N, C-alpha and C positions, 0 to 999 in steps of 0.2 A: 504494502499500500504505499502510497505516495502521505509523503507528511509534508503539511504546512509549516511556513515561519511565519512566525505571528507580527514580528518587522518587516515584513515585505505587503501586510495587508494595510498597514497606517497611513493616513491622511496626514496632515498637518494638525486637525485636533484631534487627534487621536496620538499622538506625537506630545503634544501638551498636558496631555491628561494621563499618560503615563511618568512625565516628569514630576510632574507638580504630584502626583500617587507615591512615586519617590523618593521628594521632599520630606514628604507626610510618615513614612515609611520608615522612613532612618531617624527620623528623629520617636519614632513609636519605641525603635530596636534603644536607642539611647537613653531612654527616659525607663525602660524595662528590662535589667541587666538579669534578674533574679524574678523567681515566679510571683513573691510581694511584689517586686517594684513594678511588675507587668499587670497583673491585677487591679493594683491603685492606677495606673496609667487608662487602662480600658475602662472601669467606673467613672472614671473622671470625662472620658470622651463619651462617656454612655449619657449621662448628667447631662452635660452640654445639649446632647439631643435630643431630651428632654425626657431620661427614662428614671422612674422612681424608685425606690428601693420597697421591694415584695415585703420585706419584714414590717418596714413601719407601717406599710398598706392593710398589714395583719391588723397589727396593732390598735390602729386605727380604725378597723373595722368599714374600709373602704371597699368597692365592688369595683373589680376591672373590667370594662367593656370592649368590644372589637376596634380596634383601633390605636388603645390603651397602651404604652410601653413600661416594663418595670422589669429589676435587676435583682438579683441575690447573692453577693458574697459570702465565702464561706472558709473562714479561718486565714483570711486575705492570701490565701492561693489558688484559691477556685471559683468561680463565678458563672452562674447563667444568666442572659438576658433574653428577654421575649416580648414581642411583638404579640398583639393579640389581633387573632383572626375572625370571620365571620362566621367556618363554622364550627362546630362544638368538639373541643378539644378531643373528646373520645372517639371522635375519626381521625385524631395521630394531630402528629405538627411536621415541620420539617426542620431538622436540627442537624447545624453544621457544628461536629466538636473536633476541637485542637489541644494540645498540653502545650503550656507556658515554663513550662520546665527543660533545662537545658541541660547538659553534660559540665561539670564545671571541681574543685576542689572546696568541701566542707573543713572547716576547721574541728581539733577535735575539741572535747571538752574542757582537759588539761590540756592548751596545747604550747605553753611561752616556755622556751629552755634555753636557758644559753650554753655555747660549747665553741674553744677554742677561741672566745673573747667572742665571737657571732651570735644574735639572739635569733631563734628563729619560733615562728611556730605550728606547732604539727596539723598534720593534715591526712583528710581520709577522701578520696575522689568517689564525687557520683557520677554514675550512668558511666554509659562505655566508653575509652578515652585509648587514647596511645599513648602513653606515657612522656614517649618521647616528644611528643609535636609543646610540651608545656614549659620546657627548659627552655634559661637564657631567655625569656620573652618578658615584657614589663607586664605587671598584675598589677590590679587594683582590688580591692576589699571591700563588700559591700552585705549587709546586713543590718539584724537589728541585736539589741542587748539587751535584755529584759532585768531589772534590778529586783533584790525582793519585797522592797515595798510596791512594787506592777508599774513604776514607770519606766519609759520607754527609753533607748538611745538608737537613734537611727545612723547609721553608718556607711559610709560613702569616703572612700579616698583612692587617690591614683585617677581619676577621670580628668581631673585639671592641668593644666600647664601647671600653676602654679604647686599641685600635690607632689609627694613620694609617691612612685612605684613603690614595687615587689618585685622579687623572683627567686625563680628555684633556680638554684646554679649547677653547672651543667661542666664534664671533664674534657680540658683542655687537649686537642688530637695527638699529642708527642707525647702522650702519656696514656698508658694500659693499651698499647696495641693488640695487644692476647685478648682483650674484652671484645673487639671488631667479630671474634669466631663466637661470641657467645648470641643464645637467641635472644631476642630483644626483649623478650619478657621478661628475663632472667638479667639483662644487663642494669634493665631502669627497677631499682628494687623501689615498691610503693612505701616505705614506710621512710625512704632516706628522701621524699617529695616533701622535704619541708621547706618552707618559706622564709627567706630572709628579710629579717624587720628592723637590724642596726648591728652597732657595731664600738659606736661610742661610750668607753667609758667616764667615768667624772674622776676627780681626787679620791672623794669618799665613796663612790660608789661604782658598781658593778656595771655594765651594758645593760644587762636584762633588768636592773635597777633603777637604771633612767631611761629607759622605752617604758617600763610604766607609770612613773612619774609623768612621762610625757602623755601618754594615755591619762590615765588621773585628770591632767588636769585640762589636755583636749575635749574629752568626753564626760570625765566625772565618774570613771568605772576601775575598778581595783581587777587585782587578777583573778580574786573567785567569781567574778561576775559573768566569766568566760563558761562557768556552768550551764548560766541560765540564755546562752548566746547562739545567734545563727547567725554565722558570717560566710559567707564563700568566696571563694576567691576567682576570681574572672578575668581575661586579656583585660588590658586598660585599654581605653581610645574608643573613640568612634564610630558607628558607621559609616563605609566611604564608598566614594565611585569608582568603579574597576574597568579598567581598560582604560586606552586611548580613545574610543568611542564612546566612552562613560555610559555603555551601554548593560554592564554590571553590578552587583551589591553586594561588598565584600564588610562582612561583619560577624561578631561573634551570636550564638544562639542563633540562627534563623532555623533550623531544627528546634519548636518548629514554631515558634514567634511569626514566621512569615504567613502561616496559612491560619494564625490565631489571629494578627492584622488585617488580614484579606478576611475573613469569616467575619467580623466583626464590624470593618470599615463598609463590606457589601450589607449587613443588618442594618447600620445606623445609616445609612447614605439610598436607603431604598426607596424609591417613590411611591412605593403601592401600601400607602396607608390604609389597613383593610377600616372601612366601613359597612354601614347598613345599605350605605344603595349600591354599591361595589360585585361585583359578581363575588362568587364564593374564593373565601383568601385561608388558606391553613395558616394557625398561627408559625411565626415562627421562630428559633431559638438558636443564636450561638453561646454554645460550653465548652467553656477554658478549663483546662483542668491542668493539677499536680504532678506527679509521681510516675509519668509514663516511662520515664528513662532507667528505670529501677522497678519494674513491674507492675506501676497501675495500684498498689497497695497505701493503706493507711487512707486516715480522715477523708485526708483531698484529693485523694487516687481515685479513678472513674469505679475502682471497683468498692467502693463507698458507696453507701446508698445517696450523698449529699444530694444528687439528680431526683433520685427517685422523690424522696422528700420535697423538693421545689414545686418538682409538678402538683405532688398531692396540696400543697399551698394555693399554688395555682388555680386548681380547682377547684378550690374553695372560694378563691376570689371571685373567680366569674361565676359563683351559683351552681355553677355544673351538678357539685353533691345533693342542691333540691331539687332537681328535675327528674321527673318520673318515665319511665318507660313504659307502657303499657300495667297491668295490675301490679300492686306490691310497687316498693321501692326499691330501685337500683344499688345494691352494695356499693359502698366509695369505695372499697378495695377494689372492684371488680372496674369501675369505672376505670381506674389511675390504670390496671392493669390494659383497658379496652386502649388506653390513650396510646400507652406505651407501644404496644402490639403495633398499630396502626400508624405509627408513623413512620419516615422516612430521614435516615441519616446519610451525610457524608463523613466520614471519618477524615477529618484536613490535616493530614500530616504530609510532610515531605518524602521524596523518591530519589535514589540516589540516580545522580544525570551520567550520561554517559562521559567517561575519558577516555582519549583516545592515550591518554599516558599508562593507561592500565588496561587495554582494552582484551584481555584475556579472561578480565572478572566479570565481563559483560558479552551479554548477545546481542550483537545490533539492532535483529532486526524489533526484539520486544524491550527496548532502552528508553528511557525519558530523553531528552535533547535540552539543552538548554536553548531556550526563545521557541521552542514549540508547541508552549502552550500550556493551558493547566494539562494535570496527567492523573489518567485513572489508573491505579491498580486493582484488578480485577480480583486479585489474593494476593498476601504476602505470605507467611513462614519464609522456612527453611526446609533443604532436600525434599523431600517426598510432602509439600504442604502443610509440615509440620506447623501446630498452633496457630495456621491459617485461619480469618475470615474469606471465604469463596462467593464472592456475591453471585446472586441469579442472575440469568441474560434475559430476563423479561425489567428487570431492573437495570441490567444495562441498556436493553434497547432506549428503554425511556430515558436515561439522561443522556444519551447521545441525541433521541430526535430533538431534546431540552434545548441542549448546548448549540444545535446546529442550527436552530431556530432564530436564538439569539445570537448569534454568528459569532461563539466563542471559538476558539483555536484551543482544542484539545488533541491528547494525546493516551496511548494507553501504554504501559511497560508492566515488567517485573522488574524485583530489586534484587539485580545480579543474574549473571549466567546460576542455571541449577546446578546445585551442589558446591556454590563457590560459597553460599551462605544464607543469608537473607535478614528477614524481621519483623517487627508487630508494631501494631498502633493500639489503638483503644475499641478499635471497631469490634473486635469477637467478645469483647465484654458486653456492648449494649447489642448485640445480635445476639444476646443470652433472650431477649424479653424478644425474641420473633419479629421485630422490624429489618427490613430492607438496611442492609449497610454496606458501603462500598468506600475503599479507600480514595482518598483526591487532594491532588494539592501539587505543590513546587519540585521542580527537579533542581536537585543540589551540588554544589560541585564540594569536594572535603567536608563532603557530612562529620558532624563528630569533631572537628577541628577545629583549633583554640577562634582561626579566622574561615566562614565558611563563603561559598558565592552561591548568589541565583542572581535571574536575569529579570531585570526592570519588567521587560516586555511580557513575562512569566507571571509577575505579581500582579500588573495590567488584570489578565486573564480570567485569574484566578478570582478576582474580586467581582468581574462580570461572572463569570460561571456562579460563581457562590450566589449572587444576586438572582440568578435565572432562577436557582433551584428554590433559594424561599419562596419566590414568582412563582413559578409556577409545578413543581411537583406538584402528584394528589395523589 
């Protein structure tokens, strides 16, 4: 099949829209380098677009009508955004779900120590990383510290030009030549990935004592406050345009904040404000979750009941729990189950872009290509589709029709060659409800590296495609 390159179809109006969207996207990435920061940014965007807090509406006894917009945030790491449609929730929603956590390194609870005059912070890596990619790079520290009295300290050091940066040191090539024969996983010891944060002693203080004094002065924290801290190490510096033609974005965290941004932008910018006079419109939902990179476990991961509970609150606020169908009252739990069963979902997650530098790990006919638009992965998993969600052909056909009608450039792909690996998303978790689900996102080069690459055109097509899904999927 002939592939379409999105860039070739653009006129001046599209090109201008691509650039404006890219600017907004880079700002979004810079403002949200952790899951907490990303959710905070998303909530601000929603509130500016007129979304109200769902829990506040519950407490005030409000009712939601078609066209109303509401959001719910959970533990500041996950959130769901809803635009109420004209069709009953029980007939299903159109859901686009993405994760906002990215591979990084976290501080251990007792992290600070001094060795050979250097002061370090001990770390534990989060998600799938190639350890060697994180050495000898300028790094920043983001997160929160919660004191015993409940007060919070927000930390962001390393991003501004006047800020200090931090680093994992590496061994010079002149030493340890015999180690070049070792396997990469053995050469880079995770227990030795400790962040260099200081070296200067004072006449009456060792270097560690001086660093702790500086932390107390700047943030008002003591060493014991690390016990109740959530501090993450990420690459320092903002998102950049990539290439002489400026056609790409180079940034940390594009897996999966690229899809999160596209899904939220499509919902906030959608012209399809549902009201009683219009044709039937299903409720649209943008779902942003945490912990995908470590298996979607925990209270803020997709395996929790956060989203299920949010939909239950939505049924209550729209008054659907009071509606009767035939003799007797329909049990509330059955309404909830029907809502989830009849919903349709795009698991918005990135796909590996074909990289000619590593072509043996891909199968060219069934790979995603940068600039060729939104990517549909009918199935994921590894080897013999192990752990995969495999979308039904009827659903795939319906999506292709919608994308064609809305002039969205799209492609299909697998995540690498058979038996070369693979991956997973939140798709299989949502499929447990019986809803139709398929993976659908942007192609990415250098996925899970400190700096990843995406195409501006693919982001533009993703927003178009997600908007079409919210609007037309039945």
